[in-house]
KOLMARPA-844890 format. One record per residue: residue in three letters; x, y, z of N, C-alpha, C, O, CB in turn; residue number from 1. Coordinates in pm, 1 decimal, decimal comma. Glycine has a CB too. Layout:
residues N
 resn      n.x      n.y      n.z     ca.x     ca.y     ca.z      c.x      c.y      c.z      o.x      o.y      o.z     cb.x     cb.y     cb.z resi
  ALA        X        Y        Z        X        Y        Z        X        Y        Z        X        Y        Z        X        Y        Z  NUM
...
end
This chain:
residues 144
 resn      n.x      n.y      n.z     ca.x     ca.y     ca.z      c.x      c.y      c.z      o.x      o.y      o.z     cb.x     cb.y     cb.z resi
  MET   1796,2  -1069,0    281,6   1732,9   -938,2    281,1   1601,9   -946,6    204,6   1597,6  -1002,8     95,2   1826,0   -831,5    219,2    1
  SER   1497,6   -892,8    259,5   1367,2   -896,4    197,0   1349,0   -776,6    104,7   1387,6   -664,4    137,3   1257,4   -899,8    302,8    2
  ASN   1289,6   -802,9    -10,8   1257,7   -691,4    -98,8   1106,1   -677,1   -111,8   1054,6   -634,4   -215,1   1322,7   -711,2   -237,7    3
  ARG   1036,1   -714,0     -4,4    891,4   -696,1      0,8    859,9   -550,8     30,1    933,0   -483,1    102,4    827,6   -788,4    107,1    4
  THR    751,6   -504,5    -26,3    707,1   -367,3     -6,3    627,9   -357,9    122,8    543,8   -443,3    150,6    622,4   -318,7   -125,7    5
  GLU    654,0   -255,0    201,7    583,5   -234,6    327,5    443,0   -183,8    301,6    421,9    -92,7    221,5    659,9   -136,9    417,1    6
  ILE    347,0   -244,2    370,8    208,1   -201,1    361,0    172,0   -128,4    489,5    202,7   -175,5    599,0    112,3   -322,1    335,8    7
  SER    107,3    -14,2    475,9     64,1     66,0    590,6    -88,0     74,9    590,5   -153,4     45,0    490,6    127,9    208,4    586,9    8
  VAL   -143,0    116,5    704,2   -288,4    131,2    718,7   -319,3    277,2    746,3   -246,8    344,3    819,6   -344,3     39,9    833,1    9
  VAL   -427,6    325,9    686,9   -473,5    462,2    713,3   -624,6    458,2    736,7   -698,2    389,2    666,1   -437,2    558,7    594,6   10
  ARG   -668,7    533,0    836,6   -813,4    555,5    854,8   -848,7    674,9    767,6   -780,7    777,5    770,5   -852,4    580,9   1008,3   11
  TYR   -955,3    660,7    690,3   -986,3    772,0    601,7  -1115,3    842,8    639,8  -1205,1    787,4    703,2   -995,3    723,5    459,8   12
  LEU  -1119,0    967,4    597,6  -1230,7   1056,4    627,1  -1356,2   1018,0    550,4  -1350,1    963,8    440,1  -1193,1   1199,2    595,3   13
  VAL  -1468,1   1047,2    610,7  -1596,3   1040,0    541,4  -1671,5   1165,3    581,7  -1698,7   1187,1    699,7  -1677,4    907,6    577,0   14
  ASP  -1704,8   1246,5    484,5  -1772,9   1373,4    510,9  -1698,2   1458,2    613,5  -1759,5   1520,9    699,9  -1914,8   1347,5    559,2   15
  GLY  -1565,7   1459,3    603,1  -1485,5   1542,9    691,0  -1464,0   1489,6    830,7  -1403,6   1557,6    913,6  -1546,8   1673,5    700,7   16
  LYS  -1512,8   1367,1    859,5  -1495,2   1310,1    992,9  -1407,7   1185,9    985,3  -1436,0   1092,8    909,9  -1631,6   1276,0   1056,4   17
  LYS  -1301,7   1186,0   1064,2  -1212,4   1070,7   1070,5  -1250,9    987,6   1191,8  -1276,4   1041,4   1299,6  -1062,3   1114,7   1077,6   18
  SER  -1254,9    855,1   1173,6  -1286,4    771,7   1289,1  -1167,4    774,6   1384,4  -1052,1    777,8   1341,3  -1320,4    625,1   1245,7   19
  THR  -1196,5    773,4   1513,5  -1090,3    786,6   1612,9  -1065,3    659,6   1690,9   -974,9    655,0   1774,4  -1123,1    896,6   1707,9   20
  ASP  -1144,0    555,8   1665,0  -1122,9    430,3   1736,8  -1077,2    323,5   1638,3  -1036,1    355,4   1526,7  -1252,3    385,6   1810,6   21
  ASN  -1083,9    199,0   1678,1  -1036,0     91,4   1592,3  -1137,8     46,2   1489,1  -1110,5    -45,5   1411,6   -995,9    -24,9   1675,8   22
  VAL  -1253,3    108,1   1486,9  -1350,0     77,4   1382,9  -1357,7    197,2   1290,8  -1313,5    306,5   1326,2  -1489,9     42,2   1442,4   23
  GLY  -1412,0    177,7   1176,6  -1424,1    289,0   1083,6  -1381,4    248,3    945,1  -1387,2    130,8    908,8  -1342,2    407,0   1130,4   24
  ASN  -1339,2    344,3    869,2  -1301,9    324,6    729,9  -1151,1    307,4    720,9  -1074,9    398,3    753,9  -1349,3    443,2    642,1   25
  LEU  -1109,4    190,6    676,1   -967,0    159,9    670,6   -923,4    128,8    528,0   -995,9     65,6    451,1   -934,2     42,2    762,6   26
  ALA   -804,7    174,3    495,2   -744,0    141,6    366,4   -599,6    100,8    391,1   -532,7    155,1    479,0   -752,2    262,1    266,7   27
  LEU   -553,1      6,0    313,9   -411,4    -29,6    312,0   -347,8     50,0    198,9   -411,8     78,7     97,8   -389,6   -185,5    293,2   28
  TYR   -220,8     85,2    217,6   -151,0    151,9    108,0     -3,8    113,8    110,2     50,2     74,1    213,4   -167,5    305,4    117,3   29
  ALA     59,2    126,4     -4,5    202,0     97,5    -18,2    262,1    195,4   -117,6    194,8    244,6   -208,2    225,9    -49,7    -63,9   30
  ARG    390,7    222,4    -98,2    464,0    316,8   -183,1    554,8    238,3   -278,8    613,9    137,1   -241,2    547,9    416,9    -96,0   31
  PHE    564,4    286,3   -401,2    645,9    221,2   -503,9    727,9    325,7   -578,2    698,2    445,1   -573,3    557,1    141,4   -602,8   32
  ASP    831,6    278,8   -647,2    911,9    363,8   -735,4    960,2    490,1   -664,4    930,4    601,9   -706,2    831,5    401,7   -859,0   33
  ASP   1035,1    469,7   -556,4   1090,9    581,1   -478,4    982,3    678,4   -433,7    999,9    800,1   -439,6   1196,6    655,7   -560,5   34
  ASN    869,9    623,0   -388,9    757,4    700,0   -334,8    687,0    786,9   -438,5    610,9    876,5   -402,0    805,7    787,0   -222,5   35
  ARG    711,0    762,0   -567,4    642,5    839,9   -671,5    505,5    783,4   -704,7    423,9    850,1   -768,3    727,0    844,9   -797,5   36
  ARG    480,1    659,2   -661,4    350,3    595,0   -684,5    299,7    537,3   -553,6    374,2    471,2   -481,3    360,7    484,0   -793,2   37
  ILE    172,7    562,3   -522,9    111,1    508,8   -402,2    -17,6    437,6   -442,7   -102,8    493,1   -512,1     83,0    622,1   -297,1   38
  VAL    -28,7    313,7   -397,5   -147,6    233,1   -424,0   -222,2    217,4   -292,8   -161,4    188,4   -189,8   -110,7     93,3   -485,8   39
  PHE   -354,8    236,4   -295,6   -435,6    212,2   -177,0   -551,4    119,3   -211,7   -595,6    111,7   -326,4   -488,0    345,0   -118,2   40
  ALA   -598,9     49,2   -109,8   -710,9    -42,9   -126,2   -794,1    -41,5      0,2   -740,5    -56,3    110,0   -661,9   -186,4   -158,3   41
  GLY   -922,6    -24,3    -13,6  -1011,2    -26,0    102,1  -1026,4   -166,6    156,4  -1041,4   -262,6     81,0  -1147,7     31,2     65,9   42
  ILE  -1022,3   -177,5    289,2  -1042,1   -309,1    349,5  -1163,6   -312,3    441,0  -1215,8   -419,6    471,3   -918,6   -350,0    427,1   43
  ARG  -1208,6   -195,6    484,9  -1328,3   -191,0    567,6  -1385,8    -50,6    563,8  -1314,0     48,9    574,2  -1297,4   -233,8    713,1   44
  SER  -1515,9    -45,7    548,6  -1584,5     82,7    549,6  -1706,5     71,1    639,1  -1807,8     12,3    601,2  -1624,6    126,9    406,0   45
  GLU  -1695,4    127,2    756,8  -1806,7    125,4    851,5  -1928,8    193,1    791,2  -2041,7    150,7    815,9  -1767,1    194,2    983,1   46
  ASP  -1907,7    296,0    713,8  -2016,6    373,7    654,6  -2052,8    326,1    514,3  -2136,3    386,8    447,3  -1979,0    520,1    650,2   47
  ARG  -1989,5    216,7    469,6  -2010,1    163,5    334,6  -1976,8    267,6    228,5  -2042,7    275,4    124,8  -2154,7    115,8    317,4   48
  VAL  -1876,0    345,9    254,9  -1828,5    445,3    159,9  -1712,3    383,3     83,3  -1614,4    338,7    143,3  -1785,6    578,4    231,8   49
  SER  -1723,0    380,5    -46,8  -1620,2    317,2   -128,7  -1496,0    404,9   -139,2  -1500,4    525,3   -114,2  -1674,6    286,7   -267,8   50
  THR  -1386,3    342,2   -176,5  -1263,0    418,5   -198,8  -1280,8    512,8   -317,5  -1216,3    617,5   -323,7  -1142,9    323,2   -222,8   51
  LYS  -1366,8    476,6   -410,7  -1395,4    565,9   -523,5  -1458,1    694,9   -472,3  -1420,2    804,0   -514,8  -1489,3    497,1   -626,4   52
  GLN  -1554,2    682,3   -380,7  -1621,3    800,1   -325,4  -1528,8    881,6   -234,9  -1540,2   1004,0   -228,4  -1745,4    757,7   -247,5   53
  ALA  -1437,9    814,5   -165,6  -1352,3    881,5    -67,2  -1208,9    901,3   -116,7  -1119,3    927,4    -36,4  -1350,5    802,0     61,4   54
  ALA  -1186,4    889,5   -245,9  -1050,6    891,6   -300,7   -968,5   1012,8   -256,6   -854,2    997,6   -213,3  -1057,0    888,5   -450,5   55
  LEU  -1025,2   1131,7   -267,2   -948,2   1251,6   -229,8   -921,0   1255,8    -79,7   -814,9   1302,1    -37,7  -1023,1   1378,7   -272,8   56
  ASP  -1015,2   1208,4      1,5   -992,0   1202,6    145,3   -879,8   1104,5    178,1   -796,8   1131,1    265,0  -1120,6   1162,8    218,8   57
  ILE   -877,7    991,2    108,4   -772,2    891,6    130,8   -637,4    949,8     90,9   -539,5    934,0    163,8   -800,8    761,4     51,2   58
  VAL   -630,9   1016,3    -23,0   -505,9   1080,7    -67,0   -459,8   1181,1     38,2   -342,4   1182,3     75,2   -525,0   1151,4   -204,6   59
  ALA   -551,4   1265,4     86,7   -515,4   1365,9    188,0   -464,5   1300,4    315,4   -366,5   1346,2    374,1   -635,8   1455,0    220,2   60
  ASP   -531,0   1192,5    358,9   -489,0   1124,8    481,4   -352,5   1058,3    465,1   -269,4   1064,3    555,7   -592,8   1020,8    522,2   61
  ILE   -329,4    995,7    351,3   -198,6    933,6    326,5    -89,7   1041,0    325,3     15,9   1022,9    385,8   -199,1    855,1    191,7   62
  CYS   -114,9   1152,0    257,1    -16,0   1260,0    250,9     12,6   1316,0    390,0    126,6   1350,9    420,9    -64,9   1372,3    157,8   63
  GLU    -89,9   1324,7    473,3    -70,5   1373,9    610,2     14,7   1276,4    691,2    108,6   1317,4    759,5   -206,5   1395,7    679,7   64
  VAL    -17,9   1147,9    683,5     56,8   1045,3    757,7    202,2   1038,8    710,9    293,9   1029,5    792,5    -10,2    907,3    741,2   65
  GLU    222,4   1043,7    580,1    356,6   1031,7    522,1    432,0   1164,6    519,0    551,2   1167,6    488,6    347,1    976,1    381,7   66
  ASP    363,2   1273,8    550,1    420,7   1407,2    546,7    480,1   1438,1    409,1    595,8   1478,3    396,6    527,5   1421,4    655,1   67
  VAL    396,0   1417,7    305,3    437,1   1444,9    167,8    334,6   1533,9     99,8    218,4   1539,4    140,0    455,4   1313,8     88,8   68
  ASP    379,0   1602,4     -2,4    293,9   1684,6    -87,3    246,5   1594,2   -201,5    328,2   1522,1   -258,9    370,6   1813,3   -141,3   69
  PRO    118,3   1595,5   -236,1     71,0   1506,8   -342,4    122,7   1541,6   -481,6    110,5   1461,1   -573,9    -77,4   1507,9   -344,6   70
  ASP    180,2   1660,2   -497,6    232,2   1701,3   -627,0    347,5   1609,0   -667,5    442,9   1591,1   -591,8    278,7   1849,3   -623,0   71
  GLY    338,1   1551,8   -785,2    444,0   1464,4   -835,1    426,8   1318,6   -794,4    511,3   1235,1   -826,9    576,7   1513,6   -786,7   72
  ILE    317,7   1286,6   -723,2    291,2   1148,5   -683,4    169,6   1099,3   -761,3     69,6   1170,1   -773,5    267,8   1136,9   -528,4   73
  GLU    179,3    977,5   -813,6     65,0    914,2   -879,2     -4,4    827,0   -776,1     61,3    753,6   -702,3    109,0    830,2  -1004,7   74
  PHE   -137,2    834,6   -770,3   -216,1    755,2   -676,6   -303,2    656,4   -754,2   -356,8    688,4   -860,3   -303,7    846,8   -586,7   75
  TYR   -316,2    535,5   -698,9   -392,3    428,9   -761,7   -487,6    367,9   -660,7   -452,8    350,0   -544,0   -299,0    321,7   -819,8   76
  ASP   -607,6    336,1   -705,9   -710,9    274,0   -624,2   -726,3    129,5   -670,1   -769,8    103,6   -782,3   -846,5    351,8   -634,4   77
  LEU   -690,2     35,2   -582,3   -708,0   -106,7   -609,8   -841,1   -149,1   -548,6   -858,6   -144,4   -426,9   -588,7   -192,1   -552,9   78
  ARG   -932,6   -189,4   -631,9  -1066,2   -228,9   -585,6  -1076,6   -380,6   -590,4  -1063,0   -441,8   -696,3  -1178,3   -162,8   -672,3   79
  THR  -1101,1   -440,3   -473,9  -1106,3   -586,1   -462,5  -1235,7   -628,7   -392,7  -1317,1   -545,2   -353,3   -982,9   -639,3   -385,1   80
  CYS  -1252,7   -758,5   -378,7  -1370,4   -810,9   -309,6  -1373,1   -771,2   -162,4  -1477,7   -781,4    -98,3  -1374,9   -962,1   -322,0   81
  CYS  -1261,3   -726,4   -107,8  -1258,6   -680,9     31,9  -1336,5   -551,2     50,4  -1385,7   -524,0    159,9  -1114,2   -661,4     78,5   82
  GLY  -1348,1   -472,0    -53,5  -1418,1   -345,0    -42,4  -1535,5   -330,3   -138,1  -1617,6   -239,7   -123,5  -1322,7   -234,2    -65,2   83
  TYR  -1542,9   -419,5   -235,7  -1647,8   -410,6   -337,2  -1713,8   -547,8   -352,9  -1652,8   -641,8   -403,9  -1589,8   -360,9   -473,7   84
  GLN  -1837,3   -557,4   -308,9  -1906,2   -686,3   -307,9  -1929,2   -743,7   -446,9  -1941,7   -865,4   -460,9  -2037,6   -672,6   -237,8   85
  HIS  -1935,3   -660,2   -549,8  -1959,6   -712,4   -684,6  -1837,3   -781,1   -744,7  -1847,9   -848,7   -847,0  -2004,0   -600,4   -775,7   86
  LEU  -1721,6   -763,9   -681,6  -1600,2   -827,4   -733,1  -1578,8   -962,2   -664,0  -1577,3   -970,0   -541,2  -1476,9   -735,4   -712,2   87
  GLU  -1562,5  -1065,9   -742,0  -1537,0  -1199,3   -688,5  -1389,6  -1210,8   -649,5  -1305,8  -1138,3   -703,0  -1575,3  -1309,0   -792,1   88
  PRO  -1357,4  -1301,6   -556,3  -1216,1  -1326,2   -525,2  -1139,3  -1359,0   -653,6  -1186,2  -1436,4   -737,1  -1201,7  -1442,1   -422,2   89
  GLY  -1024,4  -1301,0   -667,7   -942,4  -1320,0   -787,3   -963,5  -1212,4   -893,0   -883,9  -1200,7   -986,1   -971,1  -1454,1   -847,2   90
  LYS  -1069,5  -1134,3   -879,4  -1098,1  -1025,4   -973,9  -1072,3   -892,2   -905,0  -1095,3   -878,5   -784,9  -1245,2  -1032,8  -1026,3   91
  TYR  -1025,2   -795,4   -980,0  -1001,7   -662,9   -922,9  -1007,7   -557,0  -1031,2   -999,7   -586,1  -1150,5   -866,2   -657,7   -851,2   92
  GLU  -1022,0   -434,8   -986,9  -1013,3   -318,1  -1074,6   -898,4   -234,1  -1022,2   -886,3   -213,4   -901,5  -1148,9   -235,9  -1078,8   93
  PHE   -814,9   -186,1  -1111,2   -699,3   -106,5  -1072,7   -708,8     25,7  -1147,5   -696,1     30,2  -1269,8   -564,1   -181,1  -1103,9   94
  MET   -731,2    133,0  -1072,8   -758,9    262,0  -1134,6   -657,8    368,1  -1091,3   -626,4    381,7   -973,1   -900,2    307,3  -1099,9   95
  LYS   -608,3    441,7  -1188,4   -521,0    555,3  -1159,3   -608,6    678,0  -1137,9   -697,4    706,7  -1218,2   -417,4    579,1  -1274,7   96
  LEU   -583,2    749,9  -1029,8   -656,4    873,1  -1003,5   -598,2    983,8  -1090,8   -477,1   1006,0  -1092,4   -649,9    911,5   -852,3   97
  GLU   -684,2   1051,2  -1161,6   -643,3   1167,8  -1240,5   -671,4   1289,1  -1153,3   -784,9   1335,9  -1144,1   -720,0   1176,4  -1380,5   98
  ILE   -566,1   1339,4  -1089,3   -585,6   1452,8   -999,0   -519,6   1577,4  -1055,4   -423,0   1571,1  -1131,3   -529,4   1421,5   -859,5   99
  LYS   -574,4   1689,0  -1016,1   -522,1   1818,8  -1058,2   -494,2   1898,4   -931,3   -576,5   1901,6   -839,8   -623,1   1895,0  -1153,9  100
  ILE   -379,6   1961,4   -926,4   -342,8   2042,6   -810,4   -329,4   2186,9   -856,3   -249,3   2218,5   -944,3   -209,8   1991,8   -744,3  101
  ASP   -408,3   2273,0   -795,9   -401,4   2414,6   -830,2   -265,4   2467,2   -786,5   -228,9   2452,2   -669,9   -517,5   2495,6   -763,3  102
  PRO   -189,0   2529,0   -877,7    -53,0   2574,3   -843,0    -49,4   2685,2   -738,1     52,3   2703,4   -671,1     17,0   2622,6   -967,1  103
  ILE   -156,9   2758,1   -723,3   -157,0   2868,0   -626,3   -215,1   2825,1   -492,1   -153,1   2844,5   -387,5   -235,9   2986,5   -681,1  104
  THR   -335,0   2766,4   -496,0   -401,9   2729,9   -370,8   -359,4   2592,8   -318,4   -379,9   2562,0   -201,0   -551,8   2731,9   -390,4  105
  LYS   -300,6   2510,8   -404,9   -260,9   2373,5   -373,0   -380,7   2283,9   -344,4   -365,2   2176,3   -286,7   -167,3   2372,8   -253,7  106
  ILE   -500,1   2327,2   -384,3   -619,8   2245,1   -367,1   -615,7   2131,9   -469,0   -591,8   2153,3   -587,9   -750,0   2330,4   -383,2  107
  VAL   -639,8   2011,0   -419,2   -636,9   1891,8   -503,3   -779,0   1858,4   -545,8   -869,6   1852,0   -462,7   -571,7   1771,8   -428,8  108
  SER   -797,9   1837,3   -674,8   -930,1   1798,7   -723,8   -917,7   1670,8   -807,1   -817,3   1648,1   -874,7   -994,2   1913,8   -807,9  109
  LEU  -1020,2   1589,8   -800,5  -1023,0   1463,9   -874,0  -1089,0   1487,4  -1009,1  -1203,5   1532,1  -1016,2  -1098,1   1353,5   -793,7  110
  GLN  -1016,6   1457,2  -1115,8  -1068,2   1475,3  -1251,0  -1133,2   1347,7  -1304,4  -1210,8   1352,4  -1399,8   -956,1   1519,3  -1344,2  111
  GLY  -1101,3   1233,8  -1242,6  -1157,8   1106,6  -1287,1  -1063,4    992,4  -1257,4   -964,0   1008,0  -1186,4  -1189,3   1110,9  -1436,1  112
  PHE  -1096,5    876,2  -1313,5  -1016,4    755,7  -1295,7   -983,4    697,9  -1432,3  -1064,4    705,7  -1524,7  -1090,8    651,3  -1208,0  113
  THR   -865,5    640,4  -1445,3   -825,3    573,9  -1567,8   -784,1    432,1  -1532,8   -705,2    410,5  -1440,8   -710,1    650,4  -1639,1  114
  GLU   -838,0    334,9  -1607,1   -799,5    196,6  -1582,3   -649,8    181,8  -1610,7   -597,2    240,0  -1705,5   -883,4     98,1  -1670,2  115
  TYR   -583,7    104,3  -1528,1   -437,8     93,2  -1534,6   -399,6    -51,9  -1509,6   -469,0   -123,1  -1437,0   -368,5    188,0  -1430,9  116
  VAL   -291,3    -95,1  -1568,5   -239,3   -229,4  -1544,2   -127,9   -217,5  -1439,7    -28,4   -148,9  -1462,9   -186,4   -296,3  -1677,7  117
  PRO   -144,5   -284,3  -1324,1    -43,6   -271,3  -1218,1     86,5   -340,3  -1253,9     88,8   -435,7  -1331,7    -96,6   -328,0  -1088,0  118
  SER    194,5   -290,7  -1196,0    324,1   -356,4  -1213,9    322,1   -488,2  -1137,1    235,2   -509,9  -1052,7    441,9   -264,8  -1165,2  119
  ASN    417,4   -575,5  -1166,2    427,2   -702,4  -1094,4    445,2   -680,1   -945,4    387,9   -753,2   -864,6    542,6   -785,6  -1148,7  120
  ALA    524,3   -579,6   -907,6    547,8   -551,9   -765,2    418,7   -509,3   -697,0    391,4   -551,6   -584,6    655,3   -442,6   -748,0  121
  MET    339,2   -426,7   -763,0    212,0   -382,8   -706,5    117,8   -501,2   -690,3     51,6   -515,7   -587,5    147,4   -274,8   -795,0  122
  GLU    112,6   -584,7   -791,4     24,5   -700,4   -789,1     64,4   -797,6   -677,3    -21,5   -847,0   -604,2     26,8   -771,6   -925,0  123
  ARG    193,7   -824,5   -664,3    242,1   -914,1   -557,1    211,8   -858,7   -419,5    172,4   -933,3   -329,9    392,4   -937,3   -570,4  124
  THR    229,5   -729,7   -401,7    211,2   -666,8   -270,9     68,6   -683,1   -220,4     47,2   -704,8   -101,1    247,1   -518,9   -277,8  125
  PHE    -27,5   -672,9   -308,5   -168,5   -676,4   -268,0   -238,9   -806,8   -303,8   -361,8   -813,0   -299,4   -241,9   -562,0   -331,3  126
  ARG   -164,4   -910,2   -338,8   -223,5  -1037,9   -379,1   -320,8  -1091,5   -274,5   -423,8  -1149,2   -309,4   -114,0  -1140,3   -404,5  127
  HIS   -288,6  -1072,6   -145,8   -374,5  -1124,9    -39,0   -512,6  -1059,3    -36,2   -606,5  -1117,6     17,9   -306,9  -1105,5     95,0  128
  LEU   -526,6   -941,0    -92,7   -658,0   -877,4   -100,5   -736,7   -925,1   -222,0   -859,5   -933,5   -218,6   -642,9   -726,1   -105,0  129
  VAL   -665,1   -955,9   -328,6   -730,0  -1000,1   -451,3   -782,7  -1142,5   -434,1   -892,0  -1174,8   -480,7   -632,0   -992,3   -570,6  130
  THR   -705,2  -1226,8   -367,5   -745,7  -1364,9   -343,0   -737,3  -1393,4   -193,7   -648,8  -1467,2   -150,2   -657,0  -1464,5   -423,3  131
  PRO   -828,3  -1335,9   -113,5   -822,4  -1354,5     30,8   -840,5  -1501,0     68,8   -920,0  -1573,4      8,8   -928,3  -1269,3     99,3  132
  GLY   -764,6  -1542,4    170,0   -773,5  -1678,9    218,6   -689,2  -1777,6    141,8   -669,8  -1890,3    187,5   -913,1  -1723,0    215,6  133
  LYS   -638,7  -1739,1     26,9   -555,2  -1828,4    -52,7   -410,8  -1811,2    -10,4   -358,1  -1699,9     -9,2   -571,8  -1800,9   -204,4  134
  LYS   -347,2  -1922,0     24,2   -206,3  -1915,1     63,9   -121,5  -1902,4    -61,1   -145,2  -1968,4   -162,3   -164,1  -2040,3    147,2  135
  THR    -21,2  -1815,0    -51,1     69,9  -1797,1   -163,4    208,0  -1842,4   -120,8    248,8  -1822,5     -6,4     72,2  -1649,5   -211,8  136
  ALA    278,5  -1902,8   -212,8    412,7  -1952,7   -182,6    508,3  -1837,2   -162,6    503,4  -1737,4   -234,6    463,4  -2044,7   -294,5  137
  ARG    594,6  -1851,4    -64,8    697,4  -1749,9    -39,9    834,5  -1809,5    -62,7    858,6  -1927,0    -35,3    686,6  -1693,7    103,4  138
  LYS    921,2  -1728,7   -112,0   1060,7  -1769,7   -121,9   1120,7  -1762,9     17,8   1079,9  -1678,0     97,2   1140,6  -1679,7   -223,0  139
  PRO   1215,3  -1848,7     50,0   1272,7  -1849,5    185,2   1329,7  -1715,7    229,6   1328,2  -1686,2    349,1   1380,0  -1952,2    193,0  140
  ASP   1380,2  -1633,4    137,4   1441,2  -1506,3    177,1   1338,5  -1395,1    197,4   1377,0  -1284,4    235,1   1542,1  -1463,2     73,2  141
  GLU   1210,5  -1419,7    174,2   1110,9  -1313,8    188,8   1067,4  -1292,8    333,0   1010,1  -1188,6    364,8    990,6  -1345,0    104,5  142
  GLY   1092,7  -1387,6    419,9   1059,5  -1368,7    561,1    910,8  -1356,7    584,7    829,2  -1386,7    497,5   1128,2  -1246,6    614,6  143
  ARG    877,4  -1312,4    704,1    735,3  -1296,8    740,3    705,7  -1154,2    776,2    591,9  -1121,2    809,3    697,3  -1388,6    856,8  144
end
């Protein structure tokens, strides 16, 4: 039985427009800790819009795809060389989104980012983005 975390893909909005074809702004994301934590990482931005700039749009798109309310979920932005040219392979920034949800309107606002140390599971799940092209050893029970 594999205990690998499933990674999903989401196309994210830029200025209120979602790409409808196979090109556009893409982010990978995975759920951790009984879906209480979601990590996303940009892998392609047709418009060169960073995940930092589009963070709230990415959160909204993930919540729509997963059919969840963002209240009670922690979101994290993993910034790697796949989305940020200033980061070398093997280097990354891991930021927790500080979001506020209005209790009446349910409008989500971004208050800022806080540097965070990822759990081992989070780090393993996204290792291929941090060190692209580097083969990592797998245990026989992890499958493909």
